[in-house]
Steps between C-alpha positions, in 0.01 A plus 500: 500500500435283812269626772672660801574321822288615794693548824315470833674623813483339843441610856579827668526697174354846544723681252335495159772708338776287652334184376459646152870589500597148609294345223655738247846394612402135472365569151829663396701205639288226339412679177138395552206743492347512846193656658497570876184391685472702817257408780684625808239765577255215565732336751519530876511839669855480634534857621465405867661157505783627720248568776451123538866409503683459832789743530823494694420775746792524739276674753310174538793258477594294810767673704795357687426574861382354826148443368591402146460165334875455489516504878200272545619173649217306335601313185148554367587870462721413202304534172463138382535588133864590555595149606379182330673230704653499847869407465654245734664679790789251500580587141488870575723475808751287311556782251522758776736283703740456211506870418536603864792263566676602181468865600631433850791299369594782267510760779742505797225625732423394857285204398780334308746278687364611835786566742293435811353162586125482477472808279233542229534286188330465164298218650367737766399753240320237291330353804351837594421572136307170469291595806412840363463409132139373505386834642626697200222605263690533174836328522348172621285488187761548235688231315721745315856375566651843442276668756563225752877508448504876535307467823771269634775736389321801648456329838866403502615848417282661764636260762857552387481878501511526880644850495165634384287295736353601829656179643855594407581604855422153626777351287513151368363329806221755525355394170480142618404585855699415811493479881513874543254581228145423409494199269337505154646815345589312182151359482352850531742633243402232250130559570522876450717487190286226344187709554673798343595292196151355480342844509737623229422198284127558545528866407706411194259229388202726558655788307599274210157341489338842506715626216426193290130521577498869415693442175271217391188700575634817342630329186264210454200578721341770284549298181358186658200678646429674170513159332247364752284810461482471124427127523208570734364771273539280191306217660210736568515712185624252242232592244590871508869427449427252218279763339788749510728251324232420243438869433870565438510216249185631332673836458744326267260262327161382634545165326816408688459223754136442408555182301764239410548686172609821673699403813711743698853479630550600862793576727411527868679562829402368842122527559474605136584139415211381718273745318620374163449132590159568652387682187642239264323218685167674573171365365518782245875503463750746373651286226872517563752375248810549713530593865824597673477548875775599740494497878143369487274300733234339276593143596531588870159664505336209317628227732391708804164616365385366159460786257179378335416575138597203287754371755445195717647503852848362540477148643865447581516194276515654155530846350194708415414510131504851354245583229601563140442871562848509657737385231856537634631608839852591606535566873815680613617505860795659681668282767465755786147609415284360778185597308585296188357150454536216249217400264615183322402251773157652558385558143507327158436680173226378271750327268631292792824695554590686815537872551868588486642595839816691421729648766672829435838564664521714809671834448710629792363850435148375574566467872278280714159626390497365144128491429516830314840439342380310192432809294866593487642152442628438150433130543128575540492710186684220313258236625199710394647560155572130455152395613331743264730397217385140552144612434599683184700204375209263572261722309727500197 
């Protein structure tokens, strides 16, 4: 009967029973005897991570008011991360102009086919708009054609709906200004309505950005920070974690992994894959016949900070030779997993072949945070079974 496969979990795993259950399910799916190797109690203390995460506290959010950022006339008040490039004003106004004229042409309001000579025209509206446009904080910085077109339509509709305007009593000539009236009412109307639209756009952008920021931090922030926490702890307490893995293997058979004659087979997730590679390439290695990693960072860590042991630093010119203590390596990665890295360009196995980088298909049920989704993917179980079957076939 072949020796069992040892399964090492990754970051942010503080549920020993849950991990044991996941390994049991993987064992049932693959038909391979598996032993869970739990080290999560040696990881980072993540009880208080939330205390270090920014939160979306509405009591401290910018407000829309006389003293708020949205009313600040200084362009520097706009958070620069929201806008990468400054669009060309001419391009923006062209979109607005087209939308505004189309809206005016479609409505039999007072600005269409002016009955009185010298009355306000679309050109007047656009002239005033062009003067006021650079002073907007949000609209002047967007290149979204839909938002710009809607701005033009909104301005046209506000101007057309004279029944609801404070200037309605002045009539058609009053909008344009005449001998008996103070000139510039249309200019003032454009200015006020444009500021209203700009303030609304700013509030909408700020609210949307806040929701996205809150969702990312709520959904991904804790997982990412736990990952970083466990990485930091592993770098400082590597020996203790390796000793835990070694002790679990010794519980099954003290000879396993001690020599080329008694190698182990390992399946490892995330940082567990880094642990497995570090142990297999140490000066006193864990002799590993077959390694399957998924969502792992061994190659990434090595190119950033050489791991030591029997490994040379990565030069960028040729892959790093792995010692004979790591026989085969299949590295699985999920397309949306931002914590998964390839191994085949960084490492070469002792026989001259490359580790096998094998993508697994994304499952819609996994959502966007896929780093923990591998355990439930049938494609992962199949890949593990096939990799371990290769070892058995080679031994025969």
